[in-house]
TORSE-330476 format. One record per atom (N, C-alpha, C): residue number from 1; residue in one letter; atom name; x, y, z. Coordinates in pm, 1 decimal, decimal comma, always signed. Example, Ala and Ser with C-alpha at 12.3 -4.5 7.8 and 13.67 -1.06 7.14 Angstrom:
BEGIN
SITE  resi  resn  name         x         y         z
SITE     1     A     N   +1319,0    -569,0    +780,0
SITE     1     A    CA   +1230,0    -450,0    +780,0
SITE     1     A     C   +1320,0    -330,0    +780,0
SITE     2     S     N   +1285,0    -225,0    +708,0
SITE     2     S    CA   +1367,0    -106,0    +714,0
SITE     2     S     C   +1290,0      +3,0    +787,0
//
This chain:
BEGIN
SITE  resi  resn  name         x         y         z
SITE     1     M     N    +207,7   -3330,1   -1192,4
SITE     1     M    CA     +78,2   -3275,7   -1161,9
SITE     1     M     C     -13,4   -3303,5   -1280,9
SITE     2     T     N    -136,0   -3343,0   -1249,4
SITE     2     T    CA    -234,6   -3373,4   -1352,2
SITE     2     T     C    -334,5   -3259,9   -1360,9
SITE     3     V     N    -358,2   -3213,2   -1481,8
SITE     3     V    CA    -456,3   -3107,7   -1503,1
SITE     3     V     C    -587,6   -3173,6   -1543,9
SITE     4     R     N    -693,7   -3139,6   -1469,7
SITE     4     R    CA    -824,9   -3196,4   -1499,8
SITE     4     R     C    -920,3   -3085,9   -1539,8
SITE     5     E     N   -1008,9   -3120,6   -1629,9
SITE     5     E    CA   -1108,7   -3023,6   -1673,9
SITE     5     E     C   -1223,0   -3018,7   -1573,8
SITE     6     A     N   -1279,8   -2902,3   -1558,7
SITE     6     A    CA   -1395,5   -2888,6   -1470,7
SITE     6     A     C   -1515,4   -2957,5   -1534,3
SITE     7     G     N   -1596,0   -3027,3   -1452,6
SITE     7     G    CA   -1715,5   -3091,1   -1504,4
SITE     7     G     C   -1697,0   -3236,2   -1541,9
SITE     8     G     N   -1580,5   -3293,2   -1520,7
SITE     8     G    CA   -1560,7   -3434,7   -1547,8
SITE     8     G     C   -1509,6   -3461,9   -1687,1
SITE     9     S     N   -1513,5   -3588,1   -1721,5
SITE     9     S    CA   -1462,4   -3630,8   -1851,6
SITE     9     S     C   -1557,8   -3588,0   -1963,0
SITE    10     P     N   -1507,9   -3586,8   -2085,5
SITE    10     P    CA   -1594,5   -3549,1   -2198,1
SITE    10     P     C   -1715,3   -3641,7   -2214,0
SITE    11     N     N   -1700,5   -3769,8   -2180,4
SITE    11     N    CA   -1814,0   -3862,1   -2190,1
SITE    11     N     C   -1925,5   -3823,3   -2092,7
SITE    12     V     N   -1888,8   -3783,5   -1973,0
SITE    12     V    CA   -1988,5   -3743,6   -1873,2
SITE    12     V     C   -2056,4   -3614,1   -1916,6
SITE    13     R     N   -1977,4   -3520,1   -1966,9
SITE    13     R    CA   -2036,8   -3393,2   -2012,5
SITE    13     R     C   -2132,5   -3416,4   -2129,2
SITE    14     N     N   -2093,4   -3502,3   -2222,5
SITE    14     N    CA   -2181,6   -3532,4   -2335,2
SITE    14     N     C   -2307,8   -3603,9   -2289,1
SITE    15     A     N   -2293,4   -3695,5   -2193,1
SITE    15     A    CA   -2410,6   -3766,2   -2140,8
SITE    15     A     C   -2505,6   -3669,2   -2071,3
SITE    16     R     N   -2451,1   -3573,1   -1999,5
SITE    16     R    CA   -2536,9   -3472,2   -1934,6
SITE    16     R     C   -2610,4   -3389,2   -2039,2
SITE    17     R     N   -2543,7   -3355,9   -2146,0
SITE    17     R    CA   -2610,6   -3281,1   -2253,5
SITE    17     R     C   -2720,8   -3364,9   -2318,1
SITE    18     F     N   -2694,6   -3494,5   -2335,5
SITE    18     F    CA   -2796,4   -3582,7   -2392,8
SITE    18     F     C   -2920,3   -3590,2   -2303,2
SITE    19     I     N   -2899,3   -3601,4   -2172,4
SITE    19     I    CA   -3013,9   -3609,2   -2080,3
SITE    19     I     C   -3089,4   -3477,1   -2079,4
SITE    20     Q     N   -3018,4   -3366,1   -2084,6
SITE    20     Q    CA   -3086,3   -3236,7   -2091,5
SITE    20     Q     C   -3169,3   -3227,9   -2219,6
SITE    21     A     N   -3115,8   -3280,1   -2329,3
SITE    21     A    CA   -3189,9   -3280,3   -2456,4
SITE    21     A     C   -3312,4   -3370,3   -2447,9
SITE    22     A     N   -3299,4   -3485,5   -2381,8
SITE    22     A    CA   -3414,6   -3574,6   -2366,1
SITE    22     A     C   -3523,4   -3507,0   -2282,9
SITE    23     G     N   -3483,5   -3433,1   -2180,0
SITE    23     G    CA   -3581,4   -3357,9   -2101,4
SITE    23     G     C   -3651,7   -3253,4   -2186,1
SITE    24     L     N   -3577,5   -3188,5   -2272,6
SITE    24     L    CA   -3639,3   -3089,2   -2361,3
SITE    24     L     C   -3734,0   -3155,4   -2461,8
SITE    25     I     N   -3702,0   -3276,5   -2504,7
SITE    25     I    CA   -3792,9   -3349,4   -2593,7
SITE    25     I     C   -3925,7   -3374,1   -2522,7
SITE    26     F     N   -3919,1   -3411,3   -2395,2
SITE    26     F    CA   -4043,3   -3433,4   -2321,2
SITE    26     F     C   -4118,4   -3302,9   -2299,0
SITE    27     Y     N   -4048,1   -3192,4   -2282,7
SITE    27     Y    CA   -4116,6   -3062,3   -2274,1
SITE    27     Y     C   -4188,0   -3031,1   -2405,8
SITE    28     A     N   -4124,0   -3061,1   -2518,0
SITE    28     A    CA   -4187,5   -3038,2   -2648,8
SITE    28     A     C   -4309,9   -3128,7   -2667,0
SITE    29     L     N   -4300,1   -3251,9   -2620,4
SITE    29     L    CA   -4415,6   -3341,1   -2626,9
SITE    29     L     C   -4529,8   -3290,4   -2539,3
SITE    30     A     N   -4496,0   -3229,5   -2425,6
SITE    30     A    CA   -4599,1   -3170,5   -2339,7
SITE    30     A     C   -4666,8   -3053,7   -2409,7
SITE    31     A     N   -4589,5   -2972,0   -2480,2
SITE    31     A    CA   -4648,6   -2860,1   -2554,9
SITE    31     A     C   -4740,5   -2912,9   -2665,9
SITE    32     Q     N   -4699,6   -3019,1   -2732,4
SITE    32     Q    CA   -4782,7   -3078,7   -2836,3
SITE    32     Q     C   -4911,8   -3134,1   -2776,8
SITE    33     A     N   -4905,5   -3194,6   -2660,1
SITE    33     A    CA   -5025,9   -3246,2   -2594,6
SITE    33     A     C   -5118,4   -3132,9   -2553,0
SITE    34     L     N   -5061,7   -3019,8   -2511,1
SITE    34     L    CA   -5145,7   -2904,3   -2476,7
SITE    34     L     C   -5215,8   -2848,5   -2599,9
SITE    35     V     N   -5147,9   -2847,5   -2713,0
SITE    35     V    CA   -5211,9   -2802,2   -2837,9
SITE    35     V     C   -5326,4   -2896,5   -2874,0
SITE    36     T     N   -5303,2   -3026,7   -2859,6
SITE    36     T    CA   -5408,6   -3123,6   -2886,1
SITE    36     T     C   -5526,6   -3103,3   -2791,1
SITE    37     S     N   -5496,5   -3072,7   -2666,6
SITE    37     S    CA   -5601,7   -3045,1   -2569,6
SITE    37     S     C   -5681,5   -2920,8   -2608,7
SITE    38     G     N   -5613,0   -2819,6   -2656,0
SITE    38     G    CA   -5681,0   -2698,4   -2701,1
SITE    38     G     C   -5771,4   -2723,2   -2820,2
SITE    39     V     N   -5727,0   -2805,1   -2913,0
SITE    39     V    CA   -5809,0   -2838,8   -3029,8
SITE    39     V     C   -5934,5   -2914,7   -2985,9
SITE    40     G     N   -5917,3   -3008,0   -2895,1
SITE    40     G    CA   -6032,2   -3082,3   -2844,8
SITE    40     G     C   -6130,3   -2992,8   -2770,6
SITE    41     A     N   -6079,0   -2897,2   -2693,6
SITE    41     A    CA   -6166,8   -2802,8   -2624,2
SITE    41     A     C   -6240,5   -2715,0   -2724,6
SITE    42     Y     N   -6173,8   -2676,3   -2831,4
SITE    42     Y    CA   -6238,5   -2595,8   -2935,6
SITE    42     Y     C   -6351,4   -2673,5   -3002,0
SITE    43     V     N   -6330,7   -2802,5   -3026,5
SITE    43     V    CA   -6435,2   -2885,6   -3086,0
SITE    43     V     C   -6556,3   -2891,8   -2993,1
SITE    44     F     N   -6531,1   -2903,5   -2862,8
SITE    44     F    CA   -6641,8   -2908,5   -2767,9
SITE    44     F     C   -6717,3   -2776,3   -2762,4
SITE    45     V     N   -6646,1   -2664,8   -2759,7
SITE    45     V    CA   -6709,5   -2533,6   -2750,2
SITE    45     V     C   -6787,9   -2501,9   -2877,4
SITE    46     S     N   -6741,4   -2549,2   -2991,1
SITE    46     S    CA   -6808,1   -2516,4   -3117,2
SITE    46     S     C   -6928,0   -2606,7   -3147,6
SITE    47     G     N   -6979,5   -2674,2   -3049,2
SITE    47     G    CA   -7101,4   -2750,7   -3068,9
SITE    47     G     C   -7085,1   -2899,2   -3053,7
SITE    48     G     N   -6982,1   -2943,6   -2991,7
SITE    48     G    CA   -6961,5   -3086,1   -2973,8
SITE    48     G     C   -7039,6   -3140,2   -2855,0
SITE    49     S     N   -7037,8   -3269,5   -2840,4
SITE    49     S    CA   -7106,9   -3333,2   -2728,7
SITE    49     S     C   -7012,9   -3345,4   -2609,2
SITE    50     S     N   -7067,3   -3395,6   -2499,9
SITE    50     S    CA   -6984,7   -3409,7   -2380,0
SITE    50     S     C   -6876,4   -3516,4   -2398,2
SITE    51     Q     N   -6895,3   -3606,5   -2492,6
SITE    51     Q    CA   -6792,7   -3707,3   -2520,0
SITE    51     Q     C   -6668,0   -3646,3   -2582,4
SITE    52     D     N   -6683,1   -3527,2   -2638,2
SITE    52     D    CA   -6567,5   -3460,1   -2697,7
SITE    52     D     C   -6472,6   -3403,9   -2593,0
SITE    53     L     N   -6510,2   -3408,0   -2466,1
SITE    53     L    CA   -6420,7   -3362,2   -2359,5
SITE    53     L     C   -6318,4   -3468,0   -2320,2
SITE    54     L     N   -6333,9   -3588,1   -2368,5
SITE    54     L    CA   -6239,3   -3694,5   -2335,4
SITE    54     L     C   -6100,5   -3666,2   -2392,1
SITE    55     L     N   -6094,4   -3619,8   -2515,5
SITE    55     L    CA   -5965,0   -3588,4   -2578,3
SITE    55     L     C   -5891,9   -3475,6   -2504,7
SITE    56     P     N   -5955,9   -3360,9   -2473,5
SITE    56     P    CA   -5881,8   -3256,8   -2402,1
SITE    56     P     C   -5837,5   -3299,5   -2262,4
SITE    57     A     N   -5921,6   -3376,4   -2193,9
SITE    57     A    CA   -5884,1   -3420,1   -2059,3
SITE    57     A     C   -5764,3   -3515,6   -2063,0
SITE    58     A     N   -5769,5   -3610,9   -2155,3
SITE    58     A    CA   -5658,1   -3705,9   -2166,6
SITE    58     A     C   -5530,8   -3636,5   -2212,7
SITE    59     S     N   -5543,6   -3541,4   -2303,4
SITE    59     S    CA   -5425,1   -3469,2   -2352,3
SITE    59     S     C   -5365,0   -3380,9   -2243,9
SITE    60     A     N   -5449,5   -3317,3   -2162,7
SITE    60     A    CA   -5398,0   -3234,6   -2053,2
SITE    60     A     C   -5327,6   -3320,7   -1948,7
SITE    61     L     N   -5383,3   -3437,4   -1918,8
SITE    61     L    CA   -5318,7   -3529,8   -1826,0
SITE    61     L     C   -5184,6   -3577,9   -1881,5
SITE    62     L     N   -5181,5   -3609,3   -2008,8
SITE    62     L    CA   -5057,6   -3652,7   -2073,3
SITE    62     L     C   -4953,3   -3541,2   -2074,1
SITE    63     A     N   -4998,0   -3417,4   -2094,9
SITE    63     A    CA   -4904,7   -3304,1   -2091,5
SITE    63     A     C   -4844,0   -3288,7   -1952,4
SITE    64     G     N   -4925,5   -3308,1   -1849,6
SITE    64     G    CA   -4872,0   -3302,5   -1713,7
SITE    64     G     C   -4769,8   -3411,9   -1687,0
SITE    65     C     N   -4798,1   -3531,9   -1736,5
SITE    65     C    CA   -4703,4   -3643,1   -1719,5
SITE    65     C     C   -4573,3   -3616,9   -1794,6
SITE    66     Y     N   -4584,3   -3569,2   -1917,3
SITE    66     Y    CA   -4463,2   -3538,1   -1994,0
SITE    66     Y     C   -4380,0   -3430,2   -1926,2
SITE    67     T     N   -4446,1   -3329,8   -1871,5
SITE    67     T    CA   -4372,9   -3222,7   -1802,6
SITE    67     T     C   -4300,9   -3277,4   -1680,1
SITE    68     A     N   -4370,3   -3360,8   -1601,9
SITE    68     A    CA   -4307,6   -3418,6   -1483,0
SITE    68     A     C   -4188,9   -3507,1   -1520,0
SITE    69     V     N   -4202,1   -3585,2   -1625,9
SITE    69     V    CA   -4091,9   -3672,0   -1668,2
SITE    69     V     C   -3974,7   -3588,7   -1719,3
SITE    70     G     N   -4004,0   -3486,3   -1799,0
SITE    70     G    CA   -3896,2   -3401,0   -1849,2
SITE    70     G     C   -3821,0   -3332,4   -1737,4
SITE    71     Y     N   -3894,6   -3282,6   -1638,1
SITE    71     Y    CA   -3832,2   -3215,0   -1523,8
SITE    71     Y     C   -3748,0   -3313,5   -1441,9
SITE    72     S     N   -3805,8   -3430,2   -1413,5
SITE    72     S    CA   -3734,4   -3528,9   -1331,4
SITE    72     S     C   -3619,1   -3593,8   -1406,7
SITE    73     L     N   -3631,7   -3607,3   -1536,5
SITE    73     L    CA   -3522,7   -3663,9   -1615,4
SITE    73     L     C   -3402,1   -3571,4   -1613,8
SITE    74     R     N   -3428,2   -3443,1   -1617,8
SITE    74     R    CA   -3318,4   -3346,5   -1614,1
SITE    74     R     C   -3254,5   -3338,3   -1476,4
SITE    75     R     N   -3316,6   -3399,7   -1375,3
SITE    75     R    CA   -3259,8   -3407,0   -1241,5
SITE    75     R     C   -3214,5   -3548,6   -1205,6
SITE    76     Y     N   -3203,6   -3633,4   -1306,7
SITE    76     Y    CA   -3146,4   -3767,8   -1297,1
SITE    76     Y     C   -3223,6   -3857,0   -1200,5
SITE    77     R     N   -3354,5   -3856,7   -1208,2
SITE    77     R    CA   -3437,3   -3946,2   -1127,7
SITE    77     R     C   -3452,1   -4079,0   -1201,7
SITE    78     V     N   -3439,8   -4187,5   -1127,3
SITE    78     V    CA   -3443,3   -4320,9   -1188,2
SITE    78     V     C   -3581,1   -4350,5   -1245,8
SITE    79     W     N   -3687,8   -4312,9   -1176,6
SITE    79     W    CA   -3822,6   -4342,5   -1226,9
SITE    79     W     C   -3846,8   -4271,4   -1359,5
SITE    80     A     N   -3792,4   -4151,5   -1375,7
SITE    80     A    CA   -3810,0   -4077,8   -1501,0
SITE    80     A     C   -3732,6   -4145,8   -1613,5
SITE    81     R     N   -3615,9   -4199,2   -1582,0
SITE    81     R    CA   -3538,8   -4272,2   -1683,0
SITE    81     R     C   -3615,8   -4394,8   -1730,3
SITE    82     N     N   -3675,3   -4466,6   -1635,1
SITE    82     N    CA   -3751,0   -4586,3   -1670,7
SITE    82     N     C   -3874,1   -4551,5   -1754,0
SITE    83     F     N   -3945,5   -4445,9   -1716,6
SITE    83     F    CA   -4062,5   -4403,7   -1793,4
SITE    83     F     C   -4021,5   -4360,5   -1934,0
SITE    84     A     N   -3912,6   -4284,4   -1943,1
SITE    84     A    CA   -3867,0   -4236,8   -2073,8
SITE    84     A     C   -3827,1   -4353,5   -2163,1
SITE    85     F     N   -3764,0   -4453,7   -2104,6
SITE    85     F    CA   -3725,5   -4570,3   -2183,9
SITE    85     F     C   -3848,7   -4646,6   -2231,1
SITE    86     A     N   -3948,5   -4662,4   -2144,6
SITE    86     A    CA   -4071,7   -4731,5   -2184,2
SITE    86     A     C   -4144,9   -4652,5   -2292,7
SITE    87     F     N   -4150,4   -4519,7   -2277,5
SITE    87     F    CA   -4213,7   -4437,3   -2379,5
SITE    87     F     C   -4140,6   -4450,8   -2512,8
SITE    88     A     N   -4009,4   -4450,6   -2507,8
SITE    88     A    CA   -3930,9   -4461,6   -2630,7
SITE    88     A     C   -3953,1   -4597,0   -2697,2
SITE    89     A     N   -3963,8   -4703,2   -2617,4
SITE    89     A    CA   -3985,7   -4836,1   -2674,4
SITE    89     A     C   -4121,5   -4843,8   -2744,5
SITE    90     V     N   -4223,1   -4782,1   -2686,5
SITE    90     V    CA   -4355,8   -4783,3   -2748,8
SITE    90     V     C   -4358,7   -4694,6   -2872,5
SITE    91     S     N   -4293,3   -4578,7   -2864,2
SITE    91     S    CA   -4299,7   -4484,5   -2976,5
SITE    91     S     C   -4215,6   -4529,1   -3096,2
SITE    92     L     N   -4131,5   -4628,0   -3078,9
SITE    92     L    CA   -4053,2   -4678,5   -3192,2
SITE    92     L     C   -4142,6   -4733,9   -3302,8
SITE    93     F     N   -4263,7   -4776,9   -3268,1
SITE    93     F    CA   -4354,1   -4836,1   -3366,3
SITE    93     F     C   -4437,2   -4732,7   -3441,8
SITE    94     A     N   -4430,4   -4606,5   -3402,5
SITE    94     A    CA   -4505,8   -4500,4   -3470,2
SITE    94     A     C   -4416,6   -4440,5   -3578,7
SITE    95     L     N   -4427,0   -4496,4   -3696,7
SITE    95     L    CA   -4341,2   -4453,1   -3807,6
SITE    95     L     C   -4386,1   -4319,3   -3861,3
SITE    96     P     N   -4304,0   -4235,0   -3911,7
SITE    96     P    CA   -4158,7   -4224,0   -3905,2
SITE    96     P     C   -4113,2   -4133,2   -3791,3
SITE    97     V     N   -4201,9   -4042,3   -3746,9
SITE    97     V    CA   -4159,7   -3943,7   -3646,4
SITE    97     V     C   -4138,4   -4008,4   -3510,4
SITE    98     G     N   -4228,0   -4098,6   -3471,2
SITE    98     G    CA   -4213,9   -4165,8   -3342,6
SITE    98     G     C   -4087,4   -4248,7   -3335,0
SITE    99     T     N   -4051,0   -4309,3   -3446,4
SITE    99     T    CA   -3927,9   -4387,6   -3450,0
SITE    99     T     C   -3806,2   -4299,1   -3427,8
SITE   100     L     N   -3807,5   -4183,8   -3488,1
SITE   100     L    CA   -3696,8   -4089,8   -3470,4
SITE   100     L     C   -3688,4   -4041,4   -3325,8
SITE   101     I     N   -3801,4   -4001,6   -3269,6
SITE   101     I    CA   -3802,2   -3951,2   -3131,5
SITE   101     I     C   -3766,5   -4062,8   -3033,7
SITE   102     G     N   -3825,0   -4181,5   -3053,2
SITE   102     G    CA   -3794,3   -4294,8   -2965,5
SITE   102     G     C   -3648,1   -4334,4   -2972,5
SITE   103     G     N   -3592,5   -4337,5   -3091,8
SITE   103     G    CA   -3450,8   -4370,5   -3106,5
SITE   103     G     C   -3360,5   -4267,6   -3041,2
SITE   104     L     N   -3397,4   -4141,2   -3053,1
SITE   104     L    CA   -3318,1   -4035,7   -2990,4
SITE   104     L     C   -3322,9   -4044,8   -2838,1
SITE   105     I     N   -3439,3   -4074,6   -2782,3
SITE   105     I    CA   -3450,2   -4087,6   -2636,8
SITE   105     I     C   -3372,8   -4209,7   -2588,1
SITE   106     V     N   -3381,0   -4320,6   -2660,3
SITE   106     V    CA   -3303,3   -4439,4   -2622,6
SITE   106     V     C   -3154,2   -4409,3   -2626,9
SITE   107     L     N   -3108,9   -4338,4   -2728,1
SITE   107     L    CA   -2967,9   -4299,6   -2737,5
SITE   107     L     C   -2926,6   -4213,5   -2618,3
SITE   108     C     N   -3009,1   -4116,1   -2584,0
SITE   108     C    CA   -2977,5   -4026,7   -2471,9
SITE   108     C     C   -2968,2   -4103,4   -2340,8
SITE   109     I     N   -3062,6   -4192,1   -2317,1
SITE   109     I    CA   -3062,9   -4269,0   -2192,2
SITE   109     I     C   -2946,5   -4367,7   -2189,2
SITE   110     D     N   -2914,0   -4425,0   -2302,9
SITE   110     D    CA   -2801,4   -4517,5   -2309,2
SITE   110     D     C   -2670,6   -4446,2   -2275,0
SITE   111     R     N   -2651,2   -4328,5   -2330,9
SITE   111     R    CA   -2528,6   -4252,6   -2300,1
SITE   111     R     C   -2520,6   -4216,4   -2152,4
SITE   112     A     N   -2633,5   -4179,2   -2093,6
SITE   112     A    CA   -2633,4   -4143,6   -1951,6
SITE   112     A     C   -2608,9   -4265,2   -1863,4
SITE   113     N     N   -2661,9   -4380,0   -1901,5
SITE   113     N    CA   -2637,0   -4501,9   -1823,9
SITE   113     N     C   -2491,0   -4543,5   -1831,6
SITE   114     R     N   -2432,3   -4530,2   -1949,0
SITE   114     R    CA   -2289,8   -4564,8   -1962,0
SITE   114     R     C   -2200,2   -4471,3   -1882,4
SITE   115     A     N   -2241,4   -4345,6   -1868,8
SITE   115     A    CA   -2163,1   -4249,8   -1790,2
SITE   115     A     C   -2198,3   -4255,8   -1642,2
SITE   116     R     N   -2295,7   -4342,1   -1606,1
SITE   116     R    CA   -2339,1   -4361,1   -1467,8
SITE   116     R     C   -2390,1   -4231,5   -1404,7
SITE   117     L     N   -2474,4   -4162,0   -1477,1
SITE   117     L    CA   -2532,5   -4038,9   -1423,5
SITE   117     L     C   -2647,3   -4066,2   -1327,5
SITE   118     F     N   -2717,7   -4175,4   -1348,8
SITE   118     F    CA   -2830,2   -4209,5   -1263,0
SITE   118     F     C   -2781,0   -4292,7   -1145,7
SITE   119     P     N   -2842,0   -4277,6   -1028,2
SITE   119     P    CA   -2799,9   -4359,8    -914,6
SITE   119     P     C   -2828,7   -4506,8    -941,9
SITE   120     T     N   -2739,2   -4594,3    -898,3
SITE   120     T    CA   -2753,9   -4736,5    -926,8
SITE   120     T     C   -2807,7   -4814,9    -808,5
SITE   121     A     N   -2791,5   -4765,8    -688,6
SITE   121     A    CA   -2837,2   -4838,7    -570,4
SITE   121     A     C   -2924,3   -4748,0    -484,5
SITE   122     R     N   -3016,3   -4810,3    -415,3
SITE   122     R    CA   -3101,0   -4734,4    -323,4
SITE   122     R     C   -3024,3   -4705,2    -195,5
SITE   123     R     N   -3074,6   -4606,2    -124,5
SITE   123     R    CA   -3013,2   -4576,3      +4,0
SITE   123     R     C   -3038,0   -4691,1    +100,2
SITE   124     A     N   -2948,2   -4708,1    +192,2
SITE   124     A    CA   -2961,8   -4816,5    +288,8
SITE   124     A     C   -3082,4   -4791,7    +378,8
SITE   125     A     N   -3153,3   -4897,8    +411,9
SITE   125     A    CA   -3272,0   -4885,0    +496,2
SITE   125     A     C   -3235,0   -4841,5    +637,3
SITE   126     V     N   -3117,9   -4879,2    +684,5
SITE   126     V    CA   -3074,6   -4842,1    +819,0
SITE   126     V     C   -3053,1   -4691,5    +828,2
SITE   127     A     N   -3000,1   -4631,6    +724,8
SITE   127     A    CA   -2974,1   -4487,8    +727,5
SITE   127     A     C   -3103,9   -4408,8    +733,0
SITE   128     R     N   -3210,1   -4459,6    +674,0
SITE   128     R    CA   -3337,6   -4388,3    +677,5
SITE   128     R     C   -3406,1   -4403,1    +812,5
SITE   129     R     N   -3386,6   -4513,7    +881,9
SITE   129     R    CA   -3453,6   -4536,0   +1009,1
SITE   129     R     C   -3380,6   -4473,8   +1127,4
SITE   130     A     N   -3255,8   -4440,8   +1113,2
SITE   130     A    CA   -3177,1   -4392,1   +1226,3
SITE   130     A     C   -3235,6   -4267,3   +1290,9
SITE   131     P     N   -3274,2   -4162,3   +1218,2
SITE   131     P    CA   -3329,8   -4045,0   +1286,5
SITE   131     P     C   -3461,0   -4075,3   +1357,7
SITE   132     A     N   -3541,9   -4166,1   +1306,3
SITE   132     A    CA   -3669,7   -4197,6   +1369,2
SITE   132     A     C   -3647,5   -4270,4   +1501,2
SITE   133     E     N   -3543,9   -4352,6   +1510,6
SITE   133     E    CA   -3517,4   -4424,8   +1634,5
SITE   133     E     C   -3470,0   -4331,2   +1744,3
SITE   134     E     N   -3405,9   -4222,2   +1707,9
SITE   134     E    CA   -3359,1   -4128,4   +1809,5
SITE   134     E     C   -3474,2   -4051,5   +1873,2
SITE   135     L     N   -3585,2   -4038,5   +1804,1
SITE   135     L    CA   -3697,4   -3962,7   +1855,5
SITE   135     L     C   -3785,3   -4043,6   +1949,9
SITE   136     V     N   -3769,7   -4175,1   +1952,8
SITE   136     V    CA   -3851,8   -4259,8   +2037,6
SITE   136     V     C   -3803,0   -4247,0   +2181,5
SITE   137     P     N   -3894,4   -4214,1   +2275,3
SITE   137     P    CA   -3849,8   -4201,9   +2414,8
SITE   137     P     C   -3815,8   -4339,0   +2472,7
SITE   138     V     N   -3721,9   -4340,8   +2563,5
SITE   138     V    CA   -3679,3   -4463,8   +2628,9
SITE   138     V     C   -3775,6   -4491,0   +2744,4
SITE   139     L     N   -3832,6   -4609,5   +2748,3
SITE   139     L    CA   -3923,3   -4647,9   +2856,1
SITE   139     L     C   -3842,1   -4700,6   +2973,5
SITE   140     R     N   -3875,3   -4653,5   +3091,4
SITE   140     R    CA   -3806,1   -4700,4   +3212,0
SITE   140     R     C   -3905,1   -4782,6   +3293,6
SITE   141     F     N   -3860,4   -4898,6   +3337,1
SITE   141     F    CA   -3946,8   -4987,4   +3412,6
SITE   141     F     C   -3915,6   -4983,9   +3561,7
SITE   142     E     N   -3838,5   -4889,0   +3607,4
SITE   142     E    CA   -3804,5   -4876,2   +3747,9
SITE   142     E     C   -3901,9   -4780,4   +3815,8
SITE   143     P     N   -3950,2   -4813,8   +3932,3
SITE   143     P    CA   -4040,7   -4720,5   +4000,0
SITE   143     P     C   -3963,0   -4600,0   +4049,9
SITE   144     E     N   -4026,5   -4487,1   +4045,0
SITE   144     E    CA   -3962,1   -4365,9   +4091,3
SITE   144     E     C   -3995,1   -4346,3   +4239,5
SITE   145     L     N   -3894,7   -4331,9   +4321,6
SITE   145     L    CA   -3915,3   -4315,5   +4464,6
SITE   145     L     C   -3897,7   -4168,3   +4500,6
SITE   146     A     N   -3997,2   -4113,1   +4565,6
SITE   146     A    CA   -3995,3   -3972,5   +4599,3
SITE   146     A     C   -3891,6   -3941,1   +4705,4
SITE   147     G     N   -3859,0   -4037,1   +4787,9
SITE   147     G    CA   -3763,0   -4012,8   +4894,4
SITE   147     G     C   -3621,0   -3991,2   +4843,1
SITE   148     E     N   -3588,5   -4037,2   +4733,3
SITE   148     E    CA   -3454,3   -4022,7   +4680,1
SITE   148     E     C   -3424,9   -3880,9   +4635,5
SITE   149     R     N   -3526,7   -3803,7   +4606,0
SITE   149     R    CA   -3506,0   -3668,2   +4555,0
SITE   149     R     C   -3497,3   -3565,1   +4667,7
SITE   150     V     N   -3540,2   -3599,0   +4782,6
SITE   150     V    CA   -3537,2   -3503,6   +4894,1
SITE   150     V     C   -3392,3   -3489,9   +4938,4
SITE   151     G     N   -3354,7   -3367,5   +4953,4
SITE   151     G    CA   -3215,9   -3363,6   +4986,7
SITE   151     G     C   -3174,9   -3246,6   +5053,9
//
């Protein structure tokens, strides 16, 4: 008899922890973007021009994107993995903090890919169309004769 641990192999458990950490990194980046948005709003309220609203608007939009990526990354969505990898590749050039954050996100995504946490293939197109085909009524080309029903 083989005894197995709950939750899979240690590599899978570690990869899940790494992805959860990457999601938390994106939540922290969203909080930082909200702080930046607040600072920009303060500049506008304290006598700035209407052009000073560009920074708070862009920062609030970025905070929303970071939150969505962090949430979806923690649920193993492929699009979130791709966005996180692209963000990490760009942030590698922002020395020294961006390099650290980008390297950590790349490490987390690499571990999750090696453990195959993200889906690798799309669902079959036939499986998605099957319920829709059942709802289509069948057309009959035979004339209905009233005499056949009298009985």
